[in-house]
PDBQT receptor file of N, H, CA, C and O in Angstrom, charges set to zero:
ATOM      1  N   MET A   1      14.954   5.777  -3.076  1.00  0.00    +0.000 N 
ATOM      2  CA  MET A   1      14.076   4.839  -2.645  1.00  0.00    +0.000 C 
ATOM      3  C   MET A   1      13.203   5.335  -1.469  1.00  0.00    +0.000 C 
ATOM      4  O   MET A   1      12.004   5.065  -1.529  1.00  0.00    +0.000 OA
ATOM      5  N   LYS A   2      13.741   6.139  -0.241  1.00  0.00    +0.000 N 
ATOM      6  H   LYS A   2      14.715   6.359  -0.192  1.00  0.00    +0.000 HD
ATOM      7  CA  LYS A   2      13.047   6.670   0.960  1.00  0.00    +0.000 C 
ATOM      8  C   LYS A   2      11.606   7.209   0.352  1.00  0.00    +0.000 C 
ATOM      9  O   LYS A   2      10.572   6.730   0.816  1.00  0.00    +0.000 OA
ATOM     10  N   ILE A   3      11.552   8.125  -0.601  1.00  0.00    +0.000 N 
ATOM     11  H   ILE A   3      12.392   8.515  -0.978  1.00  0.00    +0.000 HD
ATOM     12  CA  ILE A   3      10.725   8.765  -1.295  1.00  0.00    +0.000 C 
ATOM     13  C   ILE A   3       9.504   7.921  -1.502  1.00  0.00    +0.000 C 
ATOM     14  O   ILE A   3       8.428   8.056  -0.920  1.00  0.00    +0.000 OA
ATOM     15  N   VAL A   4       9.921   6.731  -2.718  1.00  0.00    +0.000 N 
ATOM     16  H   VAL A   4      10.795   6.621  -3.191  1.00  0.00    +0.000 HD
ATOM     17  CA  VAL A   4       9.174   5.811  -3.567  1.00  0.00    +0.000 C 
ATOM     18  C   VAL A   4       8.757   5.157  -1.960  1.00  0.00    +0.000 C 
ATOM     19  O   VAL A   4       7.537   5.158  -1.794  1.00  0.00    +0.000 OA
ATOM     20  N   VAL A   5       9.354   4.744  -1.066  1.00  0.00    +0.000 N 
ATOM     21  H   VAL A   5      10.344   4.743  -1.200  1.00  0.00    +0.000 HD
ATOM     22  CA  VAL A   5       8.340   3.786   0.098  1.00  0.00    +0.000 C 
ATOM     23  C   VAL A   5       7.232   4.636   0.348  1.00  0.00    +0.000 C 
ATOM     24  O   VAL A   5       6.066   4.361   0.066  1.00  0.00    +0.000 OA
ATOM     25  N   ILE A   6       7.704   5.864   0.981  1.00  0.00    +0.000 N 
ATOM     26  H   ILE A   6       8.651   6.088   1.210  1.00  0.00    +0.000 HD
ATOM     27  CA  ILE A   6       6.988   7.161   2.127  1.00  0.00    +0.000 C 
ATOM     28  C   ILE A   6       5.812   6.952   0.801  1.00  0.00    +0.000 C 
ATOM     29  O   ILE A   6       4.824   6.291   1.123  1.00  0.00    +0.000 OA
ATOM     30  N   LEU A   7       5.842   7.344  -0.307  1.00  0.00    +0.000 N 
ATOM     31  H   LEU A   7       6.644   7.881  -0.569  1.00  0.00    +0.000 HD
ATOM     32  CA  LEU A   7       4.502   7.387  -1.398  1.00  0.00    +0.000 C 
ATOM     33  C   LEU A   7       3.577   6.164  -1.234  1.00  0.00    +0.000 C 
ATOM     34  O   LEU A   7       2.471   6.251  -0.701  1.00  0.00    +0.000 OA
ATOM     35  N   ILE A   8       4.040   5.140  -1.673  1.00  0.00    +0.000 N 
ATOM     36  H   ILE A   8       4.938   5.069  -2.106  1.00  0.00    +0.000 HD
ATOM     37  CA  ILE A   8       3.376   4.036  -1.547  1.00  0.00    +0.000 C 
ATOM     38  C   ILE A   8       3.018   3.873  -0.090  1.00  0.00    +0.000 C 
ATOM     39  O   ILE A   8       1.902   3.359  -0.158  1.00  0.00    +0.000 OA
ATOM     40  N   PHE A   9       3.174   3.945   0.584  1.00  0.00    +0.000 N 
ATOM     41  H   PHE A   9       4.081   4.363   0.639  1.00  0.00    +0.000 HD
ATOM     42  CA  PHE A   9       2.819   3.969   2.112  1.00  0.00    +0.000 C 
ATOM     43  C   PHE A   9       1.464   4.810   2.536  1.00  0.00    +0.000 C 
ATOM     44  O   PHE A   9       0.389   4.382   2.955  1.00  0.00    +0.000 OA
ATOM     45  N   VAL A  10       1.788   5.812   2.344  1.00  0.00    +0.000 N 
ATOM     46  H   VAL A  10       2.661   6.159   2.003  1.00  0.00    +0.000 HD
ATOM     47  CA  VAL A  10       0.536   7.305   1.916  1.00  0.00    +0.000 C 
ATOM     48  C   VAL A  10      -0.296   6.774   0.813  1.00  0.00    +0.000 C 
ATOM     49  O   VAL A  10      -1.413   7.288   0.861  1.00  0.00    +0.000 OA
ATOM     50  N   ALA A  11      -0.183   6.049  -0.031  1.00  0.00    +0.000 N 
ATOM     51  H   ALA A  11       0.724   5.631  -0.070  1.00  0.00    +0.000 HD
ATOM     52  CA  ALA A  11      -1.049   5.700  -1.278  1.00  0.00    +0.000 C 
ATOM     53  C   ALA A  11      -1.689   4.374  -0.143  1.00  0.00    +0.000 C 
ATOM     54  O   ALA A  11      -2.906   4.551  -0.089  1.00  0.00    +0.000 OA
ATOM     55  N   ILE A  12      -1.333   3.288   0.647  1.00  0.00    +0.000 N 
ATOM     56  H   ILE A  12      -0.344   3.144   0.603  1.00  0.00    +0.000 HD
ATOM     57  CA  ILE A  12      -1.819   2.341   0.707  1.00  0.00    +0.000 C 
ATOM     58  C   ILE A  12      -2.788   3.218   1.751  1.00  0.00    +0.000 C 
ATOM     59  O   ILE A  12      -3.969   3.254   1.407  1.00  0.00    +0.000 OA
ATOM     60  N   LEU A  13      -2.380   4.068   3.220  1.00  0.00    +0.000 N 
ATOM     61  H   LEU A  13      -1.420   4.039   3.500  1.00  0.00    +0.000 HD
ATOM     62  CA  LEU A  13      -3.282   4.736   3.325  1.00  0.00    +0.000 C 
ATOM     63  C   LEU A  13      -4.454   5.668   3.189  1.00  0.00    +0.000 C 
ATOM     64  O   LEU A  13      -5.253   6.147   3.993  1.00  0.00    +0.000 OA
ATOM     65  N   ALA A  14      -4.200   5.796   1.325  1.00  0.00    +0.000 N 
ATOM     66  H   ALA A  14      -3.551   5.407   0.671  1.00  0.00    +0.000 HD
ATOM     67  CA  ALA A  14      -5.511   6.395   1.181  1.00  0.00    +0.000 C 
ATOM     68  C   ALA A  14      -6.442   6.046   1.151  1.00  0.00    +0.000 C 
ATOM     69  O   ALA A  14      -7.578   6.422   1.441  1.00  0.00    +0.000 OA
ATOM     70  N   SER A  15      -5.515   4.458   0.394  1.00  0.00    +0.000 N 
ATOM     71  H   SER A  15      -4.592   4.153   0.158  1.00  0.00    +0.000 HD
ATOM     72  CA  SER A  15      -6.908   3.204  -0.234  1.00  0.00    +0.000 C 
ATOM     73  C   SER A  15      -7.621   2.706   1.016  1.00  0.00    +0.000 C 
ATOM     74  O   SER A  15      -8.846   2.607   1.091  1.00  0.00    +0.000 OA
ATOM     75  N   LEU A  16      -6.809   2.415   1.943  1.00  0.00    +0.000 N 
ATOM     76  H   LEU A  16      -5.814   2.495   1.882  1.00  0.00    +0.000 HD
ATOM     77  CA  LEU A  16      -7.733   2.042   3.267  1.00  0.00    +0.000 C 
ATOM     78  C   LEU A  16      -8.698   3.357   3.789  1.00  0.00    +0.000 C 
ATOM     79  O   LEU A  16      -9.797   3.271   4.337  1.00  0.00    +0.000 OA
ATOM     80  N   GLY A  17      -8.047   4.426   3.495  1.00  0.00    +0.000 N 
ATOM     81  H   GLY A  17      -7.154   4.497   3.050  1.00  0.00    +0.000 HD
ATOM     82  CA  GLY A  17      -9.525   5.310   4.078  1.00  0.00    +0.000 C 
ATOM     83  C   GLY A  17     -10.381   5.607   3.027  1.00  0.00    +0.000 C 
ATOM     84  O   GLY A  17     -11.456   6.141   3.302  1.00  0.00    +0.000 OA
ATOM     85  N   SER A  18     -10.112   5.369   1.919  1.00  0.00    +0.000 N 
ATOM     86  H   SER A  18      -9.239   4.936   1.695  1.00  0.00    +0.000 HD
ATOM     87  CA  SER A  18     -11.340   5.761   0.777  1.00  0.00    +0.000 C 
ATOM     88  C   SER A  18     -12.267   4.005   1.076  1.00  0.00    +0.000 C 
ATOM     89  O   SER A  18     -13.495   3.932   1.038  1.00  0.00    +0.000 OA
ATOM     90  N   ALA A  19     -11.591   3.089   1.282  1.00  0.00    +0.000 N 
ATOM     91  H   ALA A  19     -10.593   3.148   1.313  1.00  0.00    +0.000 HD
ATOM     92  CA  ALA A  19     -12.205   2.227   1.485  1.00  0.00    +0.000 C 
ATOM     93  C   ALA A  19     -13.316   2.315   2.712  1.00  0.00    +0.000 C 
ATOM     94  O   ALA A  19     -14.408   1.758   2.597  1.00  0.00    +0.000 OA
ATOM     95  N   LEU A  20     -12.940   3.066   3.903  1.00  0.00    +0.000 N 
ATOM     96  H   LEU A  20     -12.052   3.518   3.996  1.00  0.00    +0.000 HD
ATOM     97  CA  LEU A  20     -14.045   3.046   4.930  1.00  0.00    +0.000 C 
ATOM     98  C   LEU A  20     -14.847   3.765   4.689  1.00  0.00    +0.000 C 
ATOM     99  O   LEU A  20     -16.019   3.677   5.055  1.00  0.00    +0.000 OA
ATOM    100  N   PHE A  21     -14.196   4.916   3.789  1.00  0.00    +0.000 N 
ATOM    101  H   PHE A  21     -13.244   4.988   3.491  1.00  0.00    +0.000 HD
ATOM    102  CA  PHE A  21     -15.187   5.773   3.349  1.00  0.00    +0.000 C 
ATOM    103  C   PHE A  21     -16.428   5.707   2.426  1.00  0.00    +0.000 C 
ATOM    104  O   PHE A  21     -17.370   6.499   2.456  1.00  0.00    +0.000 OA
ATOM    105  N   PHE A  22     -16.273   4.541   1.521  1.00  0.00    +0.000 N 
ATOM    106  H   PHE A  22     -15.507   3.898   1.497  1.00  0.00    +0.000 HD
ATOM    107  CA  PHE A  22     -17.158   3.847   1.270  1.00  0.00    +0.000 C 
ATOM    108  C   PHE A  22     -17.951   2.817   1.770  1.00  0.00    +0.000 C 
ATOM    109  O   PHE A  22     -19.028   2.608   1.211  1.00  0.00    +0.000 OA
ATOM    110  N   LEU A  23     -17.626   2.155   2.695  1.00  0.00    +0.000 N 
ATOM    111  H   LEU A  23     -16.751   2.324   3.149  1.00  0.00    +0.000 HD
ATOM    112  CA  LEU A  23     -17.857   1.228   3.645  1.00  0.00    +0.000 C 
ATOM    113  C   LEU A  23     -19.396   1.755   4.086  1.00  0.00    +0.000 C 
ATOM    114  O   LEU A  23     -20.542   1.368   3.855  1.00  0.00    +0.000 OA
ATOM    115  N   VAL A  24     -18.845   2.745   4.772  1.00  0.00    +0.000 N 
ATOM    116  H   VAL A  24     -17.914   3.059   4.959  1.00  0.00    +0.000 HD
ATOM    117  CA  VAL A  24     -19.624   3.814   5.385  1.00  0.00    +0.000 C 
ATOM    118  C   VAL A  24     -21.156   3.875   4.905  1.00  0.00    +0.000 C 
ATOM    119  O   VAL A  24     -22.274   3.419   5.142  1.00  0.00    +0.000 OA
ATOM    120  N   ASN A  25     -20.088   5.186   3.652  1.00  0.00    +0.000 N 
ATOM    121  H   ASN A  25     -19.179   5.557   3.459  1.00  0.00    +0.000 HD
ATOM    122  CA  ASN A  25     -21.665   5.847   2.877  1.00  0.00    +0.000 C 
ATOM    123  C   ASN A  25     -22.235   4.934   1.478  1.00  0.00    +0.000 C 
ATOM    124  O   ASN A  25     -23.120   5.455   0.800  1.00  0.00    +0.000 OA
ATOM    125  N   ASP A  26     -21.755   3.717   1.126  1.00  0.00    +0.000 N 
ATOM    126  H   ASP A  26     -21.036   3.293   1.677  1.00  0.00    +0.000 HD
ATOM    127  CA  ASP A  26     -22.923   2.448   0.296  1.00  0.00    +0.000 C 
ATOM    128  C   ASP A  26     -23.555   1.465   1.224  1.00  0.00    +0.000 C 
ATOM    129  O   ASP A  26     -24.485   0.725   0.903  1.00  0.00    +0.000 OA
ATOM    130  N   ARG A  27     -22.867   1.517   2.648  1.00  0.00    +0.000 N 
ATOM    131  H   ARG A  27     -22.112   2.118   2.909  1.00  0.00    +0.000 HD
ATOM    132  CA  ARG A  27     -23.920   0.863   2.722  1.00  0.00    +0.000 C 
ATOM    133  C   ARG A  27     -24.062  -0.598   2.766  1.00  0.00    +0.000 C 
ATOM    134  O   ARG A  27     -24.879  -1.344   3.305  1.00  0.00    +0.000 OA
ATOM    135  N   GLY A  28     -22.907  -0.801   1.956  1.00  0.00    +0.000 N 
ATOM    136  H   GLY A  28     -22.244  -0.195   1.518  1.00  0.00    +0.000 HD
ATOM    137  CA  GLY A  28     -22.420  -3.092   0.709  1.00  0.00    +0.000 C 
ATOM    138  C   GLY A  28     -23.651  -2.337   0.027  1.00  0.00    +0.000 C 
ATOM    139  O   GLY A  28     -24.639  -3.013   0.314  1.00  0.00    +0.000 OA
ATOM    140  N   GLN A  29     -23.957  -1.476  -0.580  1.00  0.00    +0.000 N 
ATOM    141  H   GLN A  29     -23.154  -0.927  -0.813  1.00  0.00    +0.000 HD
ATOM    142  CA  GLN A  29     -24.442  -1.438  -1.980  1.00  0.00    +0.000 C 
ATOM    143  C   GLN A  29     -24.023  -1.185  -3.300  1.00  0.00    +0.000 C 
ATOM    144  O   GLN A  29     -24.855  -0.977  -4.183  1.00  0.00    +0.000 OA
ATOM    145  N   SER A  30     -22.562  -1.181  -3.562  1.00  0.00    +0.000 N 
ATOM    146  H   SER A  30     -21.887  -1.350  -2.844  1.00  0.00    +0.000 HD
ATOM    147  CA  SER A  30     -21.340  -1.116  -4.295  1.00  0.00    +0.000 C 
ATOM    148  C   SER A  30     -20.672  -1.846  -4.196  1.00  0.00    +0.000 C 
ATOM    149  O   SER A  30     -21.010  -2.634  -3.312  1.00  0.00    +0.000 OA
ATOM    150  N   LYS A  31     -19.475  -2.165  -4.820  1.00  0.00    +0.000 N 
ATOM    151  H   LYS A  31     -19.200  -1.526  -5.538  1.00  0.00    +0.000 HD
ATOM    152  CA  LYS A  31     -18.160  -2.726  -4.714  1.00  0.00    +0.000 C 
ATOM    153  C   LYS A  31     -17.134  -2.170  -4.956  1.00  0.00    +0.000 C 
ATOM    154  O   LYS A  31     -16.062  -2.514  -5.454  1.00  0.00    +0.000 OA
ATOM    155  N   ARG A  32     -17.805  -0.683  -4.305  1.00  0.00    +0.000 N 
ATOM    156  H   ARG A  32     -18.676  -0.404  -3.900  1.00  0.00    +0.000 HD
ATOM    157  CA  ARG A  32     -15.993   0.137  -4.273  1.00  0.00    +0.000 C 
ATOM    158  C   ARG A  32     -15.208  -0.072  -2.829  1.00  0.00    +0.000 C 
ATOM    159  O   ARG A  32     -14.072   0.256  -2.488  1.00  0.00    +0.000 OA
ATOM    160  N   THR A  33     -15.867  -0.492  -2.388  1.00  0.00    +0.000 N 
ATOM    161  H   THR A  33     -16.791  -0.759  -2.665  1.00  0.00    +0.000 HD
ATOM    162  CA  THR A  33     -15.187  -0.855  -0.644  1.00  0.00    +0.000 C 
ATOM    163  C   THR A  33     -14.341  -2.287  -0.967  1.00  0.00    +0.000 C 
ATOM    164  O   THR A  33     -13.322  -2.600  -0.350  1.00  0.00    +0.000 OA
ATOM    165  N   VAL A  34     -15.009  -3.183  -2.156  1.00  0.00    +0.000 N 
ATOM    166  H   VAL A  34     -15.836  -2.929  -2.657  1.00  0.00    +0.000 HD
ATOM    167  CA  VAL A  34     -13.666  -4.049  -1.966  1.00  0.00    +0.000 C 
ATOM    168  C   VAL A  34     -12.779  -3.956  -2.868  1.00  0.00    +0.000 C 
ATOM    169  O   VAL A  34     -11.837  -4.744  -2.958  1.00  0.00    +0.000 OA
ATOM    170  N   LYS A  35     -13.093  -2.418  -4.084  1.00  0.00    +0.000 N 
ATOM    171  H   LYS A  35     -13.857  -1.778  -4.011  1.00  0.00    +0.000 HD
ATOM    172  CA  LYS A  35     -11.480  -2.899  -5.146  1.00  0.00    +0.000 C 
ATOM    173  C   LYS A  35     -11.335  -2.021  -4.341  1.00  0.00    +0.000 C 
ATOM    174  O   LYS A  35     -10.205  -2.498  -4.449  1.00  0.00    +0.000 OA
ATOM    175  N   ALA A  36     -11.283  -0.874  -3.327  1.00  0.00    +0.000 N 
ATOM    176  H   ALA A  36     -12.201  -0.487  -3.239  1.00  0.00    +0.000 HD
ATOM    177  CA  ALA A  36     -10.106  -0.081  -2.327  1.00  0.00    +0.000 C 
ATOM    178  C   ALA A  36      -9.932  -1.152  -1.964  1.00  0.00    +0.000 C 
ATOM    179  O   ALA A  36      -8.937  -1.445  -2.627  1.00  0.00    +0.000 OA
ATOM    180  N   LEU A  37     -10.191  -2.115  -1.305  1.00  0.00    +0.000 N 
ATOM    181  H   LEU A  37     -10.999  -1.878  -0.767  1.00  0.00    +0.000 HD
ATOM    182  CA  LEU A  37      -9.352  -2.796  -0.226  1.00  0.00    +0.000 C 
ATOM    183  C   LEU A  37      -8.373  -3.665  -1.230  1.00  0.00    +0.000 C 
ATOM    184  O   LEU A  37      -7.176  -3.708  -0.946  1.00  0.00    +0.000 OA
ATOM    185  N   ALA A  38      -8.770  -4.235  -2.187  1.00  0.00    +0.000 N 
ATOM    186  H   ALA A  38      -9.743  -4.200  -2.417  1.00  0.00    +0.000 HD
ATOM    187  CA  ALA A  38      -8.194  -5.075  -3.069  1.00  0.00    +0.000 C 
ATOM    188  C   ALA A  38      -6.669  -4.245  -3.754  1.00  0.00    +0.000 C 
ATOM    189  O   ALA A  38      -5.584  -4.774  -3.999  1.00  0.00    +0.000 OA
ATOM    190  N   LEU A  39      -7.164  -2.508  -3.967  1.00  0.00    +0.000 N 
ATOM    191  H   LEU A  39      -8.045  -2.078  -3.769  1.00  0.00    +0.000 HD
ATOM    192  CA  LEU A  39      -5.412  -2.075  -4.055  1.00  0.00    +0.000 C 
ATOM    193  C   LEU A  39      -4.954  -1.455  -3.311  1.00  0.00    +0.000 C 
ATOM    194  O   LEU A  39      -3.999  -0.708  -3.524  1.00  0.00    +0.000 OA
ATOM    195  N   ARG A  40      -5.729  -1.667  -1.866  1.00  0.00    +0.000 N 
ATOM    196  H   ARG A  40      -6.505  -2.274  -1.693  1.00  0.00    +0.000 HD
ATOM    197  CA  ARG A  40      -4.481  -1.807  -1.074  1.00  0.00    +0.000 C 
ATOM    198  C   ARG A  40      -3.739  -3.026  -0.842  1.00  0.00    +0.000 C 
ATOM    199  O   ARG A  40      -2.641  -2.831  -0.322  1.00  0.00    +0.000 OA
ATOM    200  N   VAL A  41      -4.009  -4.115  -1.063  1.00  0.00    +0.000 N 
ATOM    201  H   VAL A  41      -4.901  -4.273  -1.485  1.00  0.00    +0.000 HD
ATOM    202  CA  VAL A  41      -4.016  -5.319  -0.827  1.00  0.00    +0.000 C 
ATOM    203  C   VAL A  41      -2.716  -5.068  -1.804  1.00  0.00    +0.000 C 
ATOM    204  O   VAL A  41      -1.567  -4.944  -1.380  1.00  0.00    +0.000 OA
ATOM    205  N   GLY A  42      -3.010  -5.027  -2.858  1.00  0.00    +0.000 N 
ATOM    206  H   GLY A  42      -3.943  -5.128  -3.203  1.00  0.00    +0.000 HD
ATOM    207  CA  GLY A  42      -1.670  -5.098  -4.228  1.00  0.00    +0.000 C 
ATOM    208  C   GLY A  42      -1.010  -4.295  -3.817  1.00  0.00    +0.000 C 
ATOM    209  O   GLY A  42       0.160  -4.550  -3.531  1.00  0.00    +0.000 OA
ATOM    210  N   LEU A  43      -1.482  -3.203  -3.670  1.00  0.00    +0.000 N 
ATOM    211  H   LEU A  43      -2.433  -2.997  -3.902  1.00  0.00    +0.000 HD
ATOM    212  CA  LEU A  43      -0.009  -1.791  -3.354  1.00  0.00    +0.000 C 
ATOM    213  C   LEU A  43       0.480  -2.205  -1.729  1.00  0.00    +0.000 C 
ATOM    214  O   LEU A  43       1.417  -1.449  -1.473  1.00  0.00    +0.000 OA
ATOM    215  N   SER A  44       0.294  -2.823  -0.913  1.00  0.00    +0.000 N 
ATOM    216  H   SER A  44      -0.468  -3.437  -1.120  1.00  0.00    +0.000 HD
ATOM    217  CA  SER A  44       0.899  -3.788  -0.015  1.00  0.00    +0.000 C 
ATOM    218  C   SER A  44       2.001  -4.575  -0.211  1.00  0.00    +0.000 C 
ATOM    219  O   SER A  44       2.995  -4.452   0.506  1.00  0.00    +0.000 OA
ATOM    220  N   LEU A  45       1.931  -5.433  -1.173  1.00  0.00    +0.000 N 
ATOM    221  H   LEU A  45       1.124  -5.533  -1.755  1.00  0.00    +0.000 HD
ATOM    222  CA  LEU A  45       2.131  -6.465  -1.730  1.00  0.00    +0.000 C 
ATOM    223  C   LEU A  45       3.531  -6.164  -2.847  1.00  0.00    +0.000 C 
ATOM    224  O   LEU A  45       4.548  -6.847  -2.957  1.00  0.00    +0.000 OA
ATOM    225  N   GLY A  46       3.084  -4.670  -3.727  1.00  0.00    +0.000 N 
ATOM    226  H   GLY A  46       2.257  -4.115  -3.638  1.00  0.00    +0.000 HD
ATOM    227  CA  GLY A  46       4.092  -4.169  -4.177  1.00  0.00    +0.000 C 
ATOM    228  C   GLY A  46       5.131  -3.536  -3.746  1.00  0.00    +0.000 C 
ATOM    229  O   GLY A  46       6.219  -3.454  -4.315  1.00  0.00    +0.000 OA
ATOM    230  N   LEU A  47       4.658  -2.834  -2.201  1.00  0.00    +0.000 N 
ATOM    231  H   LEU A  47       3.773  -2.901  -1.739  1.00  0.00    +0.000 HD
ATOM    232  CA  LEU A  47       5.925  -2.125  -1.547  1.00  0.00    +0.000 C 
ATOM    233  C   LEU A  47       6.817  -3.254  -0.982  1.00  0.00    +0.000 C 
ATOM    234  O   LEU A  47       8.025  -3.352  -1.195  1.00  0.00    +0.000 OA
ATOM    235  N   PHE A  48       6.020  -4.148  -0.188  1.00  0.00    +0.000 N 
ATOM    236  H   PHE A  48       5.038  -4.068  -0.015  1.00  0.00    +0.000 HD
ATOM    237  CA  PHE A  48       7.279  -5.460  -0.089  1.00  0.00    +0.000 C 
ATOM    238  C   PHE A  48       7.854  -6.134  -0.581  1.00  0.00    +0.000 C 
ATOM    239  O   PHE A  48       8.676  -6.733   0.113  1.00  0.00    +0.000 OA
ATOM    240  N   LEU A  49       7.779  -6.529  -2.369  1.00  0.00    +0.000 N 
ATOM    241  H   LEU A  49       7.112  -6.043  -2.933  1.00  0.00    +0.000 HD
ATOM    242  CA  LEU A  49       8.299  -6.981  -3.131  1.00  0.00    +0.000 C 
ATOM    243  C   LEU A  49       9.145  -5.747  -3.031  1.00  0.00    +0.000 C 
ATOM    244  O   LEU A  49      10.171  -6.092  -2.446  1.00  0.00    +0.000 OA
ATOM    245  N   LEU A  50       9.206  -4.279  -3.370  1.00  0.00    +0.000 N 
ATOM    246  H   LEU A  50       8.372  -3.999  -3.846  1.00  0.00    +0.000 HD
ATOM    247  CA  LEU A  50       9.728  -3.300  -4.009  1.00  0.00    +0.000 C 
ATOM    248  C   LEU A  50      10.919  -3.543  -2.418  1.00  0.00    +0.000 C 
ATOM    249  O   LEU A  50      12.111  -3.628  -2.715  1.00  0.00    +0.000 OA
ATOM    250  N   LEU A  51      10.667  -3.614  -1.297  1.00  0.00    +0.000 N 
ATOM    251  H   LEU A  51       9.699  -3.545  -1.056  1.00  0.00    +0.000 HD
ATOM    252  CA  LEU A  51      11.759  -3.389  -0.360  1.00  0.00    +0.000 C 
ATOM    253  C   LEU A  51      12.481  -4.457  -0.481  1.00  0.00    +0.000 C 
ATOM    254  O   LEU A  51      13.703  -4.325  -0.537  1.00  0.00    +0.000 OA
ATOM    255  N   MET A  52      11.907  -5.709  -0.546  1.00  0.00    +0.000 N 
ATOM    256  H   MET A  52      10.914  -5.817  -0.500  1.00  0.00    +0.000 HD
ATOM    257  CA  MET A  52      12.638  -7.597  -1.048  1.00  0.00    +0.000 C 
ATOM    258  C   MET A  52      14.125  -6.960  -1.810  1.00  0.00    +0.000 C 
ATOM    259  O   MET A  52      15.278  -6.885  -1.386  1.00  0.00    +0.000 OA
ATOM    260  N   ALA A  53      13.372  -6.478  -3.368  1.00  0.00    +0.000 N 
ATOM    261  H   ALA A  53      12.435  -6.538  -3.712  1.00  0.00    +0.000 HD
ATOM    262  CA  ALA A  53      14.069  -6.121  -4.430  1.00  0.00    +0.000 C 
ATOM    263  C   ALA A  53      15.359  -4.825  -4.012  1.00  0.00    +0.000 C 
ATOM    264  O   ALA A  53      16.362  -4.723  -4.719  1.00  0.00    +0.000 OA
ATOM    265  N   GLY A  54      15.202  -4.198  -3.167  1.00  0.00    +0.000 N 
ATOM    266  H   GLY A  54      14.387  -4.281  -2.593  1.00  0.00    +0.000 HD
ATOM    267  CA  GLY A  54      16.014  -3.003  -2.749  1.00  0.00    +0.000 C 
ATOM    268  C   GLY A  54      17.190  -3.724  -1.882  1.00  0.00    +0.000 C 
ATOM    269  O   GLY A  54      18.388  -3.443  -1.877  1.00  0.00    +0.000 OA
ATOM    270  N   TYR A  55      16.535  -4.689  -1.181  1.00  0.00    +0.000 N 
ATOM    271  H   TYR A  55      15.561  -4.917  -1.185  1.00  0.00    +0.000 HD
ATOM    272  CA  TYR A  55      17.560  -5.368  -0.089  1.00  0.00    +0.000 C 
ATOM    273  C   TYR A  55      18.514  -6.198  -0.751  1.00  0.00    +0.000 C 
ATOM    274  O   TYR A  55      19.713  -6.270  -0.481  1.00  0.00    +0.000 OA
ATOM    275  N   TYR A  56      17.772  -6.944  -1.815  1.00  0.00    +0.000 N 
ATOM    276  H   TYR A  56      16.798  -6.886  -2.035  1.00  0.00    +0.000 HD
ATOM    277  CA  TYR A  56      18.635  -7.679  -2.411  1.00  0.00    +0.000 C 
ATOM    278  C   TYR A  56      20.185  -7.192  -3.570  1.00  0.00    +0.000 C 
ATOM    279  O   TYR A  56      21.287  -7.714  -3.740  1.00  0.00    +0.000 OA
ATOM    280  N   PHE A  57      19.253  -5.511  -4.362  1.00  0.00    +0.000 N 
ATOM    281  H   PHE A  57      18.357  -5.087  -4.224  1.00  0.00    +0.000 HD
ATOM    282  CA  PHE A  57      20.610  -5.147  -5.088  1.00  0.00    +0.000 C 
ATOM    283  C   PHE A  57      20.955  -3.954  -4.353  1.00  0.00    +0.000 C 
ATOM    284  O   PHE A  57      21.213  -2.901  -4.936  1.00  0.00    +0.000 OA
ATOM    285  N   GLY A  58      20.975  -4.091  -2.905  1.00  0.00    +0.000 N 
ATOM    286  H   GLY A  58      20.766  -4.946  -2.431  1.00  0.00    +0.000 HD
ATOM    287  CA  GLY A  58      21.792  -3.200  -2.053  1.00  0.00    +0.000 C 
ATOM    288  C   GLY A  58      21.458  -1.763  -1.911  1.00  0.00    +0.000 C 
ATOM    289  O   GLY A  58      22.250  -1.066  -1.276  1.00  0.00    +0.000 OA
ATOM    290  N   LEU A  59      20.469  -1.263  -2.381  1.00  0.00    +0.000 N 
ATOM    291  H   LEU A  59      19.826  -1.829  -2.897  1.00  0.00    +0.000 HD
ATOM    292  CA  LEU A  59      19.803  -0.226  -2.314  1.00  0.00    +0.000 C 
ATOM    293  C   LEU A  59      19.231  -0.013  -0.939  1.00  0.00    +0.000 C 
ATOM    294  O   LEU A  59      18.699   1.097  -0.951  1.00  0.00    +0.000 OA
ATOM    295  N   ILE A  60      19.075  -0.701   0.491  1.00  0.00    +0.000 N 
ATOM    296  H   ILE A  60      19.508  -1.603   0.500  1.00  0.00    +0.000 HD
ATOM    297  CA  ILE A  60      18.556  -0.813   1.670  1.00  0.00    +0.000 C 
ATOM    298  C   ILE A  60      20.100  -1.698   1.981  1.00  0.00    +0.000 C 
ATOM    299  O   ILE A  60      20.558  -2.688   1.410  1.00  0.00    +0.000 OA
ATOM    300  N   PRO A  61      20.533  -1.044   2.892  1.00  0.00    +0.000 N 
ATOM    301  CA  PRO A  61      21.209  -1.413   3.667  1.00  0.00    +0.000 C 
ATOM    302  C   PRO A  61      21.092  -2.648   4.806  1.00  0.00    +0.000 C 
ATOM    303  O   PRO A  61      20.663  -2.207   5.872  1.00  0.00    +0.000 OA
ATOM    304  N   GLY A  62      21.354  -3.987   4.828  1.00  0.00    +0.000 N 
ATOM    305  H   GLY A  62      21.702  -4.346   3.962  1.00  0.00    +0.000 HD
ATOM    306  CA  GLY A  62      21.203  -4.570   5.778  1.00  0.00    +0.000 C 
ATOM    307  C   GLY A  62      21.397  -4.744   7.305  1.00  0.00    +0.000 C 
ATOM    308  O   GLY A  62      20.667  -5.349   8.090  1.00  0.00    +0.000 OA
ATOM    309  N   LYS A  63      22.719  -3.977   7.580  1.00  0.00    +0.000 N 
ATOM    310  H   LYS A  63      23.312  -3.485   6.942  1.00  0.00    +0.000 HD
ATOM    311  CA  LYS A  63      22.931  -3.639   8.449  1.00  0.00    +0.000 C 
ATOM    312  C   LYS A  63      23.397  -2.315   8.880  1.00  0.00    +0.000 C 
ATOM    313  O   LYS A  63      24.187  -1.812   8.081  1.00  0.00    +0.000 OA
ATOM    314  N   ILE A  64      23.108  -1.548  10.010  1.00  0.00    +0.000 N 
ATOM    315  H   ILE A  64      22.467  -1.957  10.660  1.00  0.00    +0.000 HD
ATOM    316  CA  ILE A  64      22.858  -0.494  10.492  1.00  0.00    +0.000 C 
ATOM    317  C   ILE A  64      24.471  -0.697  11.379  1.00  0.00    +0.000 C 
ATOM    318  O   ILE A  64      24.778  -1.721  11.989  1.00  0.00    +0.000 OA
ATOM    319  N   THR A  65      25.264   0.429  11.264  1.00  0.00    +0.000 N 
ATOM    320  H   THR A  65      25.015   1.261  10.767  1.00  0.00    +0.000 HD
ATOM    321  CA  THR A  65      26.109   0.718  12.112  1.00  0.00    +0.000 C 
ATOM    322  C   THR A  65      25.972   1.696  12.673  1.00  0.00    +0.000 C 
ATOM    323  O   THR A  65      26.787   2.035  13.532  1.00  0.00    +0.000 OA
TER     324      THR A  65
């Protein structure tokens, strides 16, 4: 579970970086920035739902002792 969360988080950061790259290089002439940011939002939502499901099914402990 930890590996999956880390991989999704890295994908979120990569999408954010690519959006910044497209924003600087395209100067608003293409929709690649919007697509990269939409992908980032989708990945973030997916990560949130994955964490909620992991907690619900007991894959993520609720209390650390």
